[in-house]
C-alpha positions as CSV (number, residue, x, y, z in Angstrom):
1,M,-41.5,-15.8,-8.1
2,R,-39.7,-18.0,-5.5
3,K,-37.2,-19.1,-8.1
4,M,-36.4,-15.5,-9.1
5,I,-35.8,-14.5,-5.4
6,F,-33.6,-17.6,-4.9
7,L,-31.5,-16.8,-8.0
8,I,-31.1,-13.2,-7.0
9,A,-30.0,-14.3,-3.5
10,V,-27.5,-16.8,-4.9
11,S,-26.2,-14.2,-7.3
12,C,-25.6,-11.7,-4.5
13,I,-23.8,-14.3,-2.4
14,F,-21.4,-15.1,-5.3
15,N,-20.8,-11.4,-6.0
16,I,-20.0,-10.7,-2.3
17,A,-17.6,-13.7,-2.3
18,A,-15.9,-12.4,-5.5
19,L,-15.4,-9.0,-3.9
20,A,-13.6,-10.5,-0.9
21,Q,-10.9,-11.9,-3.1
22,Q,-7.7,-10.1,-4.0
23,V,-5.8,-10.3,-7.3
24,V,-2.0,-10.7,-6.9
25,T,0.4,-10.3,-9.8
26,G,4.1,-10.6,-9.8
27,R,7.2,-11.9,-11.5
28,V,9.6,-14.7,-10.5
29,T,13.2,-14.1,-11.6
30,D,16.7,-15.6,-11.1
31,D,19.7,-13.9,-9.6
32,N,20.3,-12.1,-12.9
33,G,16.7,-10.7,-13.2
34,V,15.7,-13.1,-15.9
35,G,12.1,-14.4,-15.6
36,I,11.6,-18.1,-14.8
37,E,8.9,-20.0,-16.6
38,G,6.9,-22.9,-15.1
39,I,7.2,-22.0,-11.4
40,T,4.0,-23.1,-9.5
41,V,2.4,-20.3,-7.4
42,T,-0.2,-21.5,-4.9
43,E,-2.2,-19.9,-2.1
44,K,-1.0,-21.7,1.1
45,G,-3.6,-24.1,2.6
46,T,-5.7,-24.2,-0.6
47,K,-5.7,-25.9,-4.0
48,N,-5.7,-22.4,-5.6
49,G,-2.7,-22.0,-7.9
50,T,-1.2,-20.9,-11.2
51,T,2.1,-21.1,-13.0
52,T,4.5,-18.4,-14.3
53,D,4.5,-17.6,-18.0
54,K,7.5,-17.7,-20.3
55,N,8.7,-14.3,-18.8
56,G,8.2,-15.3,-15.2
57,Y,4.9,-13.4,-14.7
58,Y,1.9,-14.7,-12.8
59,T,-1.6,-13.6,-11.7
60,I,-3.5,-15.3,-8.9
61,R,-6.8,-14.5,-7.2
62,V,-6.4,-15.2,-3.4
63,G,-8.9,-15.2,-0.5
64,S,-7.5,-12.2,1.4
65,S,-4.6,-9.7,1.5
66,S,-3.0,-11.7,4.2
67,S,-2.8,-14.9,2.1
68,I,0.6,-16.6,1.9
69,L,1.9,-17.6,-1.6
70,V,4.1,-20.7,-2.0
71,F,6.5,-20.8,-4.9
72,T,7.7,-24.2,-6.1
73,G,9.6,-25.5,-9.1
74,I,11.8,-28.4,-10.1
75,G,15.4,-27.7,-9.1
76,F,14.4,-24.7,-6.9
77,T,14.0,-24.4,-3.1
78,E,10.4,-23.8,-2.1
79,K,9.8,-20.3,-0.9
80,E,6.9,-18.6,0.9
81,A,6.0,-14.9,0.6
């Protein structure tokens, strides 16, 4: 019985933490509107990150709606948004 209560409590904690996260999607493009592949998108101050796909699209789960995203890529200036 104690194990069952512990597992339910742990499950509730993980579900609450998952609800606090936000999913951000976007697209990185050049000056001509063409998507850029391989740009790294990270949540500032964390190791949480992803890269853009071949059309420049990305999806990242961040800790809050006020999180700052950092965009980096070889040959490009780092940008924050």
